[in-house]
Steps between C-alpha positions, in 0.01 A plus 500: 500500500733509199317205334172653557600825325660309211182298447294835519718639222454173299123531539492860383670399181270196447208732573607735238473213245161398627385857476602540140310189390196582725460837326392310184233302681360802679495724186301243291264413780433865581403575146316182370459296836696205348760306708750425240664179640722495193677805609757284675588354162542857367773539772647176368483596143682844589775305645541260220486795252771663674713177493419458141619848405826457687578157368374510141465868396790671687745204493546458879652830606664525842468884544226632741437759239311248303227470766285770344500317167421171680215664687366629170496143356319371799242781512441447123431137546278539807286785356456320173379202673264702740352688208428173310352358806273797561388507141435131425440346858333767707327754275253253348402404853457843634124483550509117580435373860801553724592134529576483111787755487633352830517138343643657182780669706596168656505346148729785369716459806569119404522580131777748558689271741492216259589711209811628649598154632458344164619766260752715680856356435584293811171577647444150634806532727438529873669855493644723236806722607422870497796726433645668823560840348501697835803418709716670760535469869184529719395816669512495889255705679598448861503116539256458199658371185329590189618356168509724171207323324277552802595878491413497120157336574414760770599803299324378182184384676483836694536700173233279319249529786536867552485554112185284460336675793569839348390386151163374651442800702612781277494395134203518267511138434529434871177704567327295221607184683366618811176610339464164319561317829225697666236473233595348156167579340497864594864534412420365141213741467749800591718401198756278682611202290461241771655218284820700460501589883467110579782412273710790653445332838617163365809670333601673824453198715693286257786749482538508883484129513780468236704745726441263794583196277832634393580612847424155621744344268775756586465433868441117516704407177244267351166488328269189451170476314278471802642786710193711425271269670606549868606850446163578343315359804710693739449830294121431508522448870684834524233675290221355716677590817551871400140513344448368152470789249697732711850579374658615813329214669674255270838659576428492866374139487825395314735646760298349785496156336860499431597598861255251639660238293852591598402489871326163452819379360700646790298356777342179361731400204491516125225253478251733664564789259225418249270380767514842669386677183184288449419517884498888444271457201243296684516731808448808284210342318341405831560823694539782255407385151522854364871517591700726717443818292163384367386423149476773231239334298148648434201303574364395150225274607 
C-alpha cells in the first residue's frame, strides 16, 4: 500500500508537467485547429534557455533565489522561438490544406532538435547536468515521501494553470481568444486582431512549456536535446484525453496520464510506462475521440 501511494504521488507530479505542456497544444489547436507537433521542442528550448541563463549569464549561482531569473531566461528563449515559428512557419500556411502545416510542424521539430544539438555548447552529449537549486529533506505525508523539487513543480503548475484559466475566462484578451476560437471570421469583423490573438496563444503556451522545461531540469537533474520529443507526444496524448481545445481537459488529461504511467510502472515495470500512455491514446481515439470533457472547437466546415 505504501508503494502504491508513493507511485500515486509521483504520478501527480509527472501529470503536472504533462498538463503544463498540454495547455500549449490545446490553446493553439482551439484557435487555429493546428496540432503543433513542434511544441515539445518549445519545452526543450525552455529547458536549455534556463540552463544557458544559469551557466553563461548568471555564472552558475547556487542560491535558489536565482530560480526566477533562470525561469525568465527559459521563457524568453521559448517565447522567442514560438513567435518566430508562428510568423515564418505557420502563418503563411494558415489557409493551406491541413496536411501542409502538420508536415511543417514535424520539420520545425527536427530543425529545433538538431539546432540545439549542433550549436548549444556541449549539446551533443548524452546529457547535460542541470543545476539542483532546490535542496532540503523530503516532506513526509503519512508514508508518502515527496522531495522538494516535486513540491515546487506542483505549486508552480497549479498557479500557472489557475492563472491561465482566469486569464482566458475573465480578461478582455481571453474573451477575444474564445471568440476567435469559435469563429475567427466574425471575430475579425468585430474588430479583433486575430493575428495578435494567435500570437498570444503561442506566447502563453511557450511560457508554460518553459516553466515545465525548467521544472523538469530541477527535478531530474539533466537535460538533453531530444527530451521534447517524447514529452511532447505524452502532452499531446493528455490534450486528446481531456478534449483537444479544452484547457481544463488538458490539465485533467495530464494528471490522469501521469497517474496511469506511475501505476503501470508499479504493476508492470518501468518498460511499460511509455506503452501505457499510447495505449490510452489509442483507446480514447477509438472510444471517445472528443475526449473526456469534450472538444471546445466550433465546426468550421
